[in-house]
C-alpha positions as CSV (number, residue, x, y, z in Angstrom):
1,M,0.0,0.0,0.0
2,R,1.0,3.7,-0.4
3,H,3.7,5.0,1.9
4,Y,3.1,8.2,3.8
5,S,5.5,10.6,5.6
6,K,6.0,9.8,9.3
7,I,4.2,13.1,10.1
8,A,1.1,12.1,8.2
9,I,-1.8,11.4,10.4
10,L,-4.4,12.7,8.0
11,L,-7.2,14.9,9.4
12,A,-8.4,16.2,6.1
13,S,-12.1,16.0,6.8
14,T,-12.6,19.7,6.4
15,A,-12.5,19.3,2.7
16,F,-14.0,15.8,2.2
17,S,-15.4,12.8,4.0
18,A,-13.1,9.9,3.7
19,P,-13.8,6.3,4.4
20,A,-10.6,5.9,6.4
21,V,-7.7,7.9,7.6
22,A,-4.1,6.7,7.6
23,E,-2.1,6.2,10.8
24,V,1.6,5.6,10.2
25,A,3.0,2.4,11.7
26,A,6.6,1.9,12.7
27,D,7.5,0.4,9.4
28,G,6.2,3.4,7.5
29,E,3.1,1.5,6.1
30,R,-0.2,3.1,6.7
31,D,-2.9,1.3,8.7
32,Y,-6.5,2.1,8.2
33,L,-8.8,3.3,10.9
34,P,-12.6,3.5,10.8
35,A,-13.9,6.9,9.7
36,D,-15.8,7.4,12.9
37,I,-12.6,7.7,14.9
38,V,-11.8,11.0,13.1
39,V,-12.8,14.0,15.1
40,K,-13.9,16.1,12.1
41,G,-12.6,19.6,12.2
42,E,-10.5,19.0,15.3
43,R,-7.7,21.6,15.6
44,I,-4.2,20.5,14.9
45,D,-1.9,22.1,17.4
46,G,1.4,23.8,16.5
47,Y,2.6,25.5,13.3
48,G,2.6,22.4,11.1
49,S,-0.1,20.7,9.1
50,D,0.0,17.7,6.8
51,D,-3.5,18.3,5.4
52,G,-3.3,18.8,1.6
53,S,-7.0,18.0,1.0
54,T,-7.8,21.6,-0.2
55,G,-5.4,21.2,-3.1
56,T,-7.0,18.0,-4.3
57,K,-10.5,17.7,-2.7
58,T,-9.4,14.2,-1.6
59,P,-7.6,12.7,1.5
60,T,-4.1,13.6,0.5
61,P,-1.1,14.5,2.6
62,L,0.5,17.8,1.8
63,I,3.7,16.1,0.8
64,D,1.8,14.4,-2.1
65,V,0.3,17.7,-3.5
66,P,2.2,18.7,-6.6
67,Q,2.2,22.5,-6.1
68,A,3.6,25.0,-3.6
69,V,1.3,25.6,-0.6
70,S,1.9,27.9,2.4
71,F,-0.3,27.9,5.5
72,I,-0.7,29.7,8.8
73,T,-2.2,27.7,11.7
74,E,-4.5,29.0,14.5
75,D,-1.6,28.6,16.9
76,Q,0.6,30.9,14.8
77,L,-2.2,33.4,14.4
78,E,-2.6,33.5,18.2
79,D,1.1,33.8,18.8
80,Q,1.3,36.8,16.4
81,A,-1.9,38.4,17.7
82,V,-3.2,38.6,14.2
83,H,-7.0,39.0,13.7
84,Q,-7.4,40.2,10.1
85,L,-6.6,38.2,6.9
86,N,-4.5,41.0,5.3
87,D,-2.2,41.1,8.4
88,A,-1.7,37.3,8.3
89,L,-0.8,37.3,4.6
90,R,2.1,39.7,5.2
91,Y,3.9,36.6,6.6
92,V,3.5,34.6,3.4
93,P,6.5,35.1,1.1
94,G,5.5,35.5,-2.6
95,I,2.4,37.6,-1.6
96,S,2.4,41.4,-2.0
97,M,-0.4,43.3,-0.4
98,E,-2.4,45.9,-2.4
99,T,-4.0,48.6,-0.3
100,G,-7.4,47.6,-1.7
101,E,-8.4,51.3,-1.8
102,G,-8.7,51.1,2.0
103,H,-11.8,49.0,2.1
104,R,-11.0,45.4,0.9
105,D,-8.6,42.6,0.8
106,E,-6.5,42.6,-2.4
107,V,-3.4,40.7,-3.1
108,F,-0.7,39.9,-5.6
109,I,0.2,36.2,-5.9
110,R,3.1,35.4,-8.2
111,G,2.6,38.8,-9.7
112,Q,-1.2,38.4,-10.4
113,E,-3.5,40.8,-8.8
114,S,-6.9,39.7,-7.4
115,T,-9.8,40.9,-5.3
116,A,-11.8,37.7,-5.8
117,D,-9.6,34.6,-5.3
118,F,-10.7,34.1,-1.7
119,Y,-12.5,30.9,-0.4
120,I,-13.8,29.5,2.8
121,D,-13.8,25.7,3.1
122,G,-13.2,25.5,-0.6
123,L,-16.2,27.6,-1.6
124,R,-15.9,31.0,-3.3
125,D,-16.1,34.1,-1.1
126,D,-15.4,36.7,-3.8
127,A,-16.9,40.0,-2.7
128,Q,-14.8,43.1,-1.9
129,Y,-14.5,43.4,1.9
130,Y,-12.0,42.8,4.8
131,R,-12.1,39.3,6.2
132,S,-11.6,38.6,9.9
133,L,-10.1,35.4,11.3
134,Y,-12.0,35.1,14.6
135,N,-13.8,31.9,13.3
136,I,-10.9,30.5,11.3
137,E,-8.5,27.7,12.3
138,R,-6.1,27.8,9.3
139,V,-5.2,30.1,6.3
140,E,-3.9,28.3,3.2
141,V,-2.3,29.8,0.1
142,L,-2.2,27.5,-2.9
143,K,0.1,28.9,-5.5
144,G,-0.1,28.7,-9.3
145,A,-3.1,28.2,-11.6
146,N,-5.8,26.4,-9.7
147,A,-8.8,26.2,-12.0
148,L,-9.3,22.4,-11.6
149,I,-10.1,22.8,-7.9
150,F,-11.4,26.4,-7.7
151,G,-12.7,27.3,-11.1
152,R,-12.2,30.6,-13.0
153,G,-9.6,33.0,-11.7
154,A,-7.0,31.7,-9.3
155,G,-4.3,32.4,-11.9
156,G,-1.6,33.3,-9.5
157,G,-3.1,31.3,-6.6
158,A,-6.0,31.0,-4.3
159,I,-6.4,31.8,-0.6
160,N,-8.6,29.4,1.4
161,R,-9.8,29.8,5.0
162,V,-10.6,26.7,7.0
163,A,-13.4,27.5,9.3
164,K,-13.8,26.2,12.8
165,R,-16.3,23.4,13.3
166,A,-18.3,22.3,16.3
167,E,-16.4,19.5,18.1
168,F,-17.7,16.7,20.3
169,K,-16.3,18.2,23.5
170,T,-16.9,21.0,26.0
171,A,-14.5,24.0,25.7
172,F,-14.4,27.7,26.3
173,S,-11.8,30.3,25.5
174,A,-11.8,34.1,25.6
175,E,-9.3,36.7,24.6
176,A,-8.9,40.4,25.3
177,S,-6.1,42.6,23.9
178,A,-5.3,46.3,23.4
179,D,-2.5,48.1,21.6
180,S,-0.6,51.3,22.2
181,F,-2.8,53.2,19.7
182,G,-6.0,52.3,21.6
183,A,-7.2,49.6,19.3
184,F,-8.6,46.5,21.1
185,V,-10.1,43.1,20.5
186,L,-12.6,41.0,22.6
187,S,-13.4,37.5,21.4
188,A,-14.9,34.3,22.7
189,D,-15.0,30.7,21.4
190,V,-17.6,28.4,23.1
191,N,-18.0,24.7,22.2
192,Q,-20.5,22.3,23.7
193,A,-21.3,18.7,23.0
194,V,-25.1,18.6,23.5
195,S,-25.3,14.9,23.0
196,D,-23.4,12.0,21.5
197,G,-24.6,13.1,18.1
198,L,-24.9,16.9,18.3
199,A,-22.3,19.6,19.0
200,L,-22.6,23.4,18.9
201,R,-20.0,26.1,18.7
202,L,-20.1,29.9,18.8
203,N,-17.3,32.2,17.9
204,A,-17.9,36.0,18.4
205,T,-15.7,39.0,18.4
206,Y,-15.7,42.8,18.7
207,E,-12.8,44.8,17.5
208,E,-12.0,48.5,17.4
209,F,-9.4,49.9,15.0
210,D,-7.0,52.7,15.5
211,N,-3.4,53.6,14.4
212,D,-1.1,56.5,13.9
213,R,-2.9,57.9,10.9
214,D,-5.0,61.1,11.5
215,F,-8.7,60.4,11.8
216,Y,-8.4,56.7,11.3
217,E,-10.9,54.6,13.3
218,G,-13.4,51.8,12.9
219,R,-15.0,48.7,14.4
220,F,-15.8,45.2,13.5
221,I,-18.5,42.8,14.9
222,G,-18.4,39.1,14.1
223,L,-20.8,36.3,15.1
224,S,-20.4,32.7,13.8
225,P,-22.5,29.8,15.2
226,T,-21.8,26.3,13.9
227,L,-23.4,22.9,14.3
228,T,-22.1,19.4,13.8
229,A,-24.6,16.5,13.8
230,S,-23.8,12.8,13.5
231,L,-26.7,11.4,11.5
232,G,-25.3,7.9,11.8
233,P,-22.0,6.1,12.0
234,D,-21.2,7.1,8.3
235,T,-23.0,10.4,7.9
236,T,-22.2,13.9,9.3
237,L,-24.0,17.2,8.8
238,V,-22.2,20.5,9.4
239,A,-24.0,23.9,9.4
240,N,-22.3,27.3,9.6
241,Y,-23.5,30.8,9.7
242,T,-21.4,33.9,9.8
243,Y,-22.4,37.5,10.3
244,D,-19.7,40.2,9.8
245,N,-20.2,43.9,10.2
246,D,-17.3,46.2,9.4
247,E,-17.2,50.0,9.6
248,R,-14.0,52.0,9.2
249,V,-12.4,55.1,7.8
250,T,-11.3,54.6,4.2
251,D,-7.7,55.6,4.1
252,R,-6.0,56.0,0.7
253,G,-2.5,56.7,2.0
254,V,-0.2,59.4,0.6
255,P,0.6,60.5,-3.0
256,S,4.0,60.1,-4.7
257,F,6.7,62.7,-5.3
258,E,9.7,62.5,-7.7
259,G,9.4,58.7,-8.2
260,G,8.8,57.6,-4.6
261,P,6.3,58.0,-1.8
262,L,5.8,61.6,-0.5
263,T,7.7,61.5,2.8
264,G,7.2,63.6,5.9
265,F,3.4,63.2,5.8
266,D,3.0,59.6,7.1
267,S,0.2,60.6,9.5
268,T,-1.5,63.1,7.2
269,F,-5.0,62.1,6.1
270,F,-5.6,63.1,2.5
271,G,-9.4,63.0,2.7
272,D,-12.5,63.9,4.5
273,P,-13.1,61.7,7.7
274,D,-16.9,62.4,7.4
275,F,-17.0,61.2,3.8
276,N,-14.2,58.6,3.7
277,R,-16.2,55.8,5.3
278,A,-16.5,52.1,4.4
279,E,-19.3,49.8,5.6
280,A,-19.7,46.1,4.9
281,E,-22.4,43.8,6.1
282,V,-21.9,40.1,5.2
283,H,-24.0,37.1,5.8
284,I,-22.7,33.6,4.8
285,A,-24.7,30.4,5.5
286,R,-23.2,27.1,4.6
287,L,-24.5,23.5,4.9
288,R,-22.4,20.4,4.3
289,L,-23.4,16.8,4.2
290,E,-20.6,14.1,4.4
291,H,-21.3,10.4,3.9
292,D,-19.2,7.2,3.7
293,F,-20.7,4.5,1.5
294,N,-18.0,2.0,2.6
295,G,-16.2,0.0,0.0
296,G,-13.8,2.9,-0.6
297,L,-16.5,5.4,-1.7
298,S,-17.3,8.6,0.1
299,A,-19.1,11.8,-0.9
300,N,-19.9,15.3,0.3
301,A,-22.3,17.9,-0.8
302,S,-22.3,21.6,0.2
303,V,-24.6,24.5,-0.5
304,Q,-23.6,28.1,0.4
305,F,-25.7,31.3,0.4
306,A,-23.8,34.6,0.8
307,D,-25.2,38.1,0.8
308,Y,-22.8,41.1,0.7
309,D,-23.9,44.8,1.2
310,K,-21.1,47.2,0.8
311,Y,-20.6,51.0,0.7
312,Y,-17.5,53.2,0.6
313,G,-16.7,56.8,0.1
314,N,-13.3,58.1,-1.1
315,L,-11.6,61.4,-1.2
316,L,-8.1,60.6,-2.4
317,P,-4.8,62.2,-3.5
318,T,-4.0,62.0,-7.2
319,G,-0.6,63.8,-7.4
320,T,1.8,66.3,-5.9
321,S,2.9,69.6,-7.6
322,D,6.5,69.9,-8.8
323,D,7.3,72.4,-6.1
324,R,5.9,70.1,-3.4
325,T,3.4,72.6,-2.1
326,M,0.1,71.4,-3.5
327,V,-1.8,68.1,-3.8
328,T,-4.6,67.4,-6.2
329,L,-7.7,65.4,-5.1
330,S,-10.5,63.5,-6.7
331,G,-13.3,61.4,-5.2
332,Y,-16.4,59.2,-5.5
333,Q,-18.7,57.1,-3.5
334,D,-19.5,53.5,-4.5
335,S,-22.1,50.9,-3.4
336,Q,-22.0,47.2,-4.1
337,A,-24.6,44.5,-3.5
338,R,-24.1,40.9,-4.2
339,T,-25.9,37.6,-3.6
340,N,-24.2,34.3,-4.2
341,W,-25.7,30.7,-4.3
342,I,-23.2,27.9,-4.7
343,G,-23.8,24.2,-4.7
344,Q,-21.0,21.7,-4.9
345,A,-20.8,17.8,-4.7
346,N,-17.7,15.5,-4.7
347,F,-17.4,11.8,-4.9
348,V,-14.1,10.1,-3.9
349,W,-13.3,6.5,-4.6
350,Q,-10.2,4.8,-3.2
351,A,-9.1,1.3,-4.1
352,G,-6.0,-0.7,-4.9
353,S,-3.3,-3.0,-3.8
354,D,0.4,-2.8,-2.8
355,D,1.4,-2.3,-6.4
356,L,-1.4,0.0,-7.7
357,E,-3.7,2.3,-5.8
358,T,-6.2,4.8,-7.2
359,T,-7.9,7.8,-5.7
360,L,-10.6,9.0,-8.1
361,L,-12.4,12.4,-7.7
362,F,-15.6,13.3,-9.6
363,G,-17.4,16.5,-8.8
364,F,-19.6,19.2,-10.0
365,E,-20.4,22.8,-9.0
366,A,-23.2,25.2,-9.9
367,S,-23.5,28.8,-8.9
368,S,-25.7,31.9,-9.4
369,Q,-24.4,35.4,-8.7
370,D,-26.4,38.7,-8.9
371,S,-24.4,42.0,-8.5
372,L,-25.3,45.6,-8.5
373,N,-22.6,48.3,-8.5
374,T,-23.4,52.1,-8.4
375,R,-21.0,55.0,-8.3
376,E,-21.3,58.8,-8.0
377,T,-18.2,61.0,-8.5
378,I,-17.3,64.2,-6.6
379,G,-17.3,67.7,-8.2
380,F,-15.3,70.4,-6.4
381,D,-17.0,73.8,-6.2
382,T,-13.8,75.8,-7.0
383,T,-10.6,73.8,-7.0
384,N,-9.4,70.3,-6.5
385,E,-5.9,71.5,-5.2
386,V,-5.1,71.8,-1.5
387,A,-2.0,73.1,0.3
388,L,0.3,70.4,1.5
389,E,0.1,70.7,5.2
390,D,0.0,68.5,8.3
391,V,-3.8,68.7,8.3
392,I,-5.4,69.0,4.9
393,T,-8.2,71.5,4.5
394,I,-10.6,69.9,2.0
395,P,-12.2,72.4,-0.5
396,A,-16.0,72.4,-0.9
397,Y,-17.5,69.7,-3.1
398,T,-20.7,68.1,-4.1
399,L,-21.8,64.7,-5.5
400,N,-22.4,64.5,-9.2
401,P,-25.3,62.5,-10.6
402,T,-24.8,58.7,-10.8
403,S,-21.9,58.1,-13.2
404,R,-22.3,54.3,-13.4
405,Q,-24.7,51.6,-12.5
406,N,-24.0,48.1,-13.5
407,D,-26.3,45.2,-13.0
408,S,-24.9,41.7,-13.7
409,Q,-26.2,38.1,-13.5
410,L,-23.7,35.3,-13.6
411,S,-24.4,31.6,-13.7
412,T,-21.9,28.8,-13.9
413,F,-21.8,25.1,-14.1
414,S,-18.7,23.0,-13.7
415,I,-17.8,19.3,-13.8
416,Y,-14.4,17.9,-13.0
417,V,-12.6,14.7,-12.7
418,Q,-9.2,13.9,-11.1
419,E,-7.2,10.7,-10.8
420,Q,-4.4,10.2,-8.3
421,L,-2.6,7.0,-9.2
422,Q,0.0,5.4,-7.0
423,I,2.3,3.0,-9.0
424,G,4.4,0.9,-6.6
425,E,6.2,2.6,-3.8
426,Y,7.8,5.5,-5.6
427,I,5.7,6.9,-8.4
428,E,2.4,8.9,-8.1
429,L,0.6,10.5,-11.0
430,V,-2.1,13.2,-10.7
431,G,-4.2,14.2,-13.7
432,G,-7.5,16.0,-14.0
433,L,-9.7,18.1,-16.2
434,R,-12.4,20.6,-15.4
435,F,-15.2,21.9,-17.7
436,D,-16.7,25.3,-16.9
437,R,-19.7,26.9,-18.5
438,F,-19.7,30.6,-17.7
439,D,-22.8,32.7,-18.6
440,L,-22.5,36.4,-17.8
441,E,-25.2,39.0,-18.6
442,T,-24.6,42.7,-17.7
443,V,-26.4,46.0,-18.4
444,D,-25.1,49.5,-17.7
445,I,-26.8,52.7,-16.6
446,N,-27.7,53.5,-20.2
447,G,-29.3,50.1,-20.8
448,V,-26.4,48.9,-22.9
449,E,-26.0,45.1,-22.6
450,G,-22.9,43.0,-22.6
451,N,-23.4,39.2,-22.7
452,R,-21.1,36.3,-23.2
453,V,-21.0,32.5,-22.7
454,D,-17.6,30.9,-22.2
455,E,-17.0,27.2,-22.1
456,E,-13.5,26.3,-21.0
457,F,-11.5,23.2,-20.2
458,S,-8.8,23.5,-17.4
459,P,-6.3,20.7,-17.2
460,R,-3.9,19.7,-14.4
461,V,-1.1,17.2,-14.6
462,G,1.5,16.2,-12.0
463,L,4.2,13.6,-11.5
464,I,5.4,12.8,-8.0
465,V,8.5,10.7,-7.3
466,K,9.0,9.5,-3.7
467,P,12.5,8.1,-3.1
468,S,11.4,7.7,0.6
469,P,8.2,8.2,2.5
470,D,9.5,11.5,3.8
471,L,10.6,13.0,0.5
472,S,8.7,13.8,-2.7
473,V,9.9,15.5,-5.9
474,Y,7.3,16.7,-8.3
475,A,6.7,18.3,-11.7
476,S,3.3,19.8,-12.6
477,F,1.4,21.7,-15.3
478,A,-1.9,23.6,-14.8
479,E,-4.1,26.1,-16.5
480,S,-6.7,28.6,-15.4
481,F,-8.8,31.3,-17.1
482,L,-10.4,34.6,-16.3
483,P,-13.2,36.1,-18.5
484,Q,-12.6,39.6,-19.9
485,A,-15.1,41.2,-17.4
486,G,-12.4,41.0,-14.7
487,D,-12.6,39.2,-11.4
488,Q,-15.7,41.0,-10.0
489,F,-17.9,40.7,-13.2
490,F,-19.7,44.0,-12.7
491,L,-19.7,45.0,-16.4
492,L,-18.8,43.4,-19.7
493,S,-18.9,46.0,-22.5
494,P,-20.2,45.0,-25.9
495,G,-16.7,45.5,-27.3
496,N,-15.1,43.2,-24.8
497,A,-17.8,40.6,-25.1
498,Q,-16.3,39.3,-28.3
499,F,-13.1,38.2,-26.6
500,E,-12.1,34.9,-25.2
501,P,-11.0,34.8,-21.5
502,E,-7.4,35.4,-20.4
503,K,-5.4,32.3,-19.8
504,F,-2.9,31.5,-17.0
505,T,-0.4,28.6,-17.5
506,N,1.8,27.4,-14.6
507,Y,4.8,25.2,-14.9
508,E,6.4,24.0,-11.6
509,I,9.1,21.7,-10.3
510,G,9.4,21.3,-6.6
511,A,10.3,19.0,-3.6
512,K,8.9,18.5,-0.1
513,W,10.8,16.8,2.7
514,A,9.9,15.9,6.2
515,P,13.4,15.7,8.0
516,L,11.7,15.6,11.4
517,D,8.4,14.3,12.7
518,N,6.8,17.7,12.8
519,V,8.7,19.7,10.2
520,L,8.1,20.1,6.5
521,V,10.6,21.7,4.1
522,S,9.5,22.7,0.6
523,A,11.0,24.3,-2.5
524,A,9.7,25.1,-5.9
525,I,10.8,26.6,-9.2
526,F,8.0,27.9,-11.4
527,R,7.1,29.9,-14.5
528,L,3.6,31.5,-14.8
529,E,2.5,32.8,-18.2
530,R,-0.5,35.0,-18.7
531,S,-1.9,35.4,-22.2
532,N,-5.0,36.7,-24.1
533,T,-4.7,40.1,-22.4
534,R,-6.3,42.9,-24.4
535,F,-4.1,45.4,-26.4
536,T,-5.2,48.3,-28.6
537,N,-2.9,48.6,-31.5
538,E,-1.8,51.8,-33.4
539,L,-4.9,51.4,-35.7
540,G,-7.2,51.5,-32.7
541,I,-8.1,47.8,-33.1
542,T,-8.3,45.8,-29.9
543,E,-6.7,42.3,-30.0
544,L,-5.7,39.6,-27.6
545,T,-2.0,39.8,-28.0
546,G,-1.0,41.0,-24.5
547,E,1.2,38.6,-22.6
548,S,3.3,38.5,-19.4
549,R,5.5,36.1,-17.6
550,T,6.6,35.5,-13.9
551,E,9.4,33.2,-13.1
552,G,10.6,32.5,-9.6
553,F,11.9,30.2,-6.8
554,E,10.6,29.7,-3.3
555,V,11.7,27.7,-0.3
556,G,10.1,27.3,3.1
557,A,10.2,25.4,6.3
558,V,7.5,25.1,8.9
559,G,6.8,23.1,12.0
560,E,8.2,22.2,15.5
561,V,12.0,22.1,15.0
562,T,12.7,21.1,18.6
563,D,10.6,20.8,21.8
564,F,11.2,24.5,22.4
565,W,11.3,26.0,18.9
566,K,8.4,26.4,16.4
567,A,8.9,28.2,13.2
568,N,7.5,29.2,9.8
569,L,10.2,30.4,7.5
570,G,10.1,31.4,3.8
571,Y,12.0,33.1,1.0
572,T,10.7,33.9,-2.5
573,Y,12.5,35.2,-5.6
574,L,10.2,36.7,-8.3
575,D,11.0,38.2,-11.7
576,G,8.2,39.2,-13.9
577,E,7.6,41.4,-16.9
578,L,5.2,42.2,-19.7
579,T,6.5,40.2,-22.7
580,S,4.3,42.0,-25.2
581,D,2.4,45.3,-25.4
582,S,-0.9,45.0,-23.6
583,S,-3.5,47.2,-21.9
584,F,-1.2,47.1,-18.8
585,G,1.7,48.8,-20.6
586,P,4.5,48.3,-23.1
587,A,6.6,45.2,-23.4
588,G,9.5,45.1,-21.0
589,Q,7.7,46.8,-18.1
590,R,8.2,45.0,-14.8
591,L,5.0,43.7,-13.2
592,Q,3.5,46.0,-10.5
593,Q,4.2,45.3,-6.8
594,L,6.5,42.4,-7.6
595,P,9.5,42.5,-5.2
596,K,12.5,40.4,-6.4
597,H,13.2,39.2,-2.9
598,S,10.8,38.6,-0.1
599,I,11.5,37.0,3.3
600,S,9.3,36.0,6.1
601,A,10.3,34.3,9.3
602,W,8.3,33.8,12.4
603,N,9.7,31.9,15.4
604,R,8.5,31.0,18.9
605,F,11.0,29.9,21.5
606,D,9.7,28.4,24.8
607,V,12.4,28.9,27.4
608,T,10.4,27.1,30.2
609,E,6.9,25.7,30.4
610,Q,5.7,29.1,31.5
611,L,7.9,31.5,29.5
612,G,8.3,31.9,25.8
613,F,9.4,34.5,23.3
614,G,8.5,35.3,19.6
615,L,10.6,36.9,16.9
616,G,9.5,37.7,13.4
617,V,11.2,39.3,10.3
618,I,9.6,40.5,7.1
619,H,11.6,41.8,4.1
620,Q,10.6,42.9,0.7
621,S,13.0,44.5,-1.9
622,D,12.1,47.5,-4.1
623,Q,9.0,47.2,-6.1
624,F,7.1,49.4,-8.6
625,A,3.8,50.8,-7.4
626,S,2.1,50.3,-10.8
627,F,2.7,49.1,-14.3
628,S,3.9,52.6,-15.2
629,N,7.2,51.8,-13.4
630,D,7.4,55.5,-12.5
631,V,7.1,55.2,-8.7
632,V,9.2,52.9,-6.5
633,L,8.2,51.5,-3.1
634,P,11.6,51.3,-1.4
635,S,12.8,48.0,0.1
636,Y,12.3,47.4,3.8
637,W,12.9,45.2,6.8
638,R,10.4,44.9,9.6
639,V,11.1,43.1,12.9
640,D,8.4,42.0,15.3
641,A,8.7,40.5,18.7
642,A,6.5,38.8,21.4
643,A,6.7,37.4,24.9
644,Y,4.4,34.8,26.4
645,Y,3.7,33.9,30.0
646,T,1.5,30.9,31.0
647,V,0.1,31.2,34.5
648,S,-1.8,27.9,34.3
649,D,-3.5,25.6,31.9
650,R,-6.3,28.2,31.9
651,L,-4.7,31.6,32.0
652,S,-1.9,33.1,29.8
653,F,-0.6,36.6,29.0
654,Q,1.3,37.9,26.0
655,I,2.7,41.1,24.5
656,N,3.3,41.6,20.9
657,V,5.5,44.4,19.4
658,E,5.1,45.3,15.7
659,N,7.9,47.2,13.9
660,L,10.3,46.8,16.8
661,F,12.8,49.2,15.4
662,D,10.3,51.8,14.3
663,E,11.1,51.5,10.6
664,D,9.6,54.0,8.1
665,Y,8.4,52.0,5.1
666,Y,5.6,51.7,2.5
667,P,4.4,48.1,2.2
668,S,1.6,48.6,-0.3
669,A,0.0,50.8,-2.9
670,H,-3.0,51.3,-5.2
671,G,-1.4,52.9,-8.2
672,D,1.2,55.6,-8.1
673,N,-0.6,58.1,-5.8
674,N,-2.3,56.0,-3.2
675,I,0.7,54.6,-1.2
676,Q,0.1,53.2,2.4
677,P,2.6,54.2,5.1
678,A,3.4,51.4,7.6
679,E,2.5,51.6,11.2
680,P,5.3,52.8,13.4
681,F,6.4,50.9,16.6
682,S,3.3,49.6,18.5
683,A,2.7,47.2,21.3
684,R,-0.3,45.0,22.1
685,I,-1.0,43.3,25.5
686,G,-3.3,40.4,25.6
687,V,-4.8,37.9,28.0
688,R,-6.3,34.5,27.2
689,L,-8.6,32.3,29.4
690,E,-9.3,28.7,28.5
691,I,-11.6,26.3,30.3
């Protein structure tokens, strides 16, 4: 039978329902355990995880997934005192953070920008808002084209949050923390086994935001009840509901000057605090049924309803005068409403012998998405220029009539199949194909319609060689696509409706090695090609000739190195450019917000059973703020630190310091004139109670 790494005790039931899990025997062979022994959704302590199920939708150890995957566990999130997704992702090398216009999560993965490649338990969560982690046990970043598993988009990668489930035990934890700017968090996690077949869990949080930026404030409310019901020895029902309510000042940062960020105004707010507001109300309800048919066949079916209501207003800087005395402004307000229905079902069949073993996945997904996007721009009564001062005096302005209103209806249907074939002890093959039918209908404020149906096949092929159970070497190929309406699908113009989707092709060679029981080391070399990008030639004719390429290398190590040292370490090298003229810019331009070198290293050292320390380092080299290559975000190093004191099994204290050496740097941007200054030195003190 198939050999597994000695760290592989597979708890992958968050992504599938398997007929059995593998426990590693002393000789390296796996022994099968009945499915009902698995505590579904049970938290895996520490920084390491061997669950690769999100990358395959099957019970697969991470060492057997032929692509680069980074993850951050709940323990690491707690040690870093991180509560928001965008803060957590700063410790994932190969990811650059976009400012998201001060109101949403937005990332670059392998040089590809996205506001929509976000998932929860493998289901799409694609609206534009900030995501909290109060009800999340693990964040996973799957890199490279991922259409086989996730569908359209995911060209550079996908970010999946694994939600907490109700467990069959009684537990309670509460956390309170506050930082030196006055921001604070209160949260609670209550789990109760009501009976042998029913468990309930409630996660709740209240957070207030503050930092060094003038006028910045906000608050977040989150409530997430979950239910796990055992409907029999082979059937489990999981129900989740999440209510998130976020209100905050929309901060667009500072403009540029002479090819770099405007310095000396890191606290200055270039907007109107009464107008620059963002509000998001999110409801997500999810139901999942898992069943083991025995005989190697298992299945799961999920349905998710999501309702997003979003508003944000922006006054923002657009440039600095040559004499550095004036700043120009523009502005608008925008509302977005979206309703998503998603249904997904997966069947997994496992069979074989010592010489040949198969894991076959067959699945389908259908979704319906309705979106409405409305925008009004600002008109200034006299001038849009203001004097560059510590406190900006905003000139009088009024809202113009509605400038855009886009209504879109999207329906999709997908069917996919994947085979994982184990040949003898050393060879594994992974191959799959997904078919997507993508039907988009849009209409703008003038009643102009833009409609298109795309039918696309997305392949994935991988070869894994395992010289030993603890070492895998792989080569893989995968493709993904993105329709020309962009990743939010608010509007498809009649002109763009004639064009086929953009295509992403990922080539990757890598290795994964478990040198210790709880440590995984990984490395990958890759090339990601993007094609079918629009370009308007000198005759004014638009054609799909735009192309870009990203090449790179990454290496990482995560886990419990010794009894007293846990770490998550990573380095990524990225080189990317436009290889032909496109709508993004001329050939030869470097991709935006793509640092050549990025480093992240987080460590926890436990000196005694009661006392521990944390140390983190983040580095990114120079990067261009946009495709124009006119404005550079300088390289930076950031050092974080922490100290932990455990009073008892129930009570612990910690202090976290961000930007220990008070470094001035600019970690993200939205174009050349919305550049976000980093927070200076700040300290957060927290207390945790567990029962």
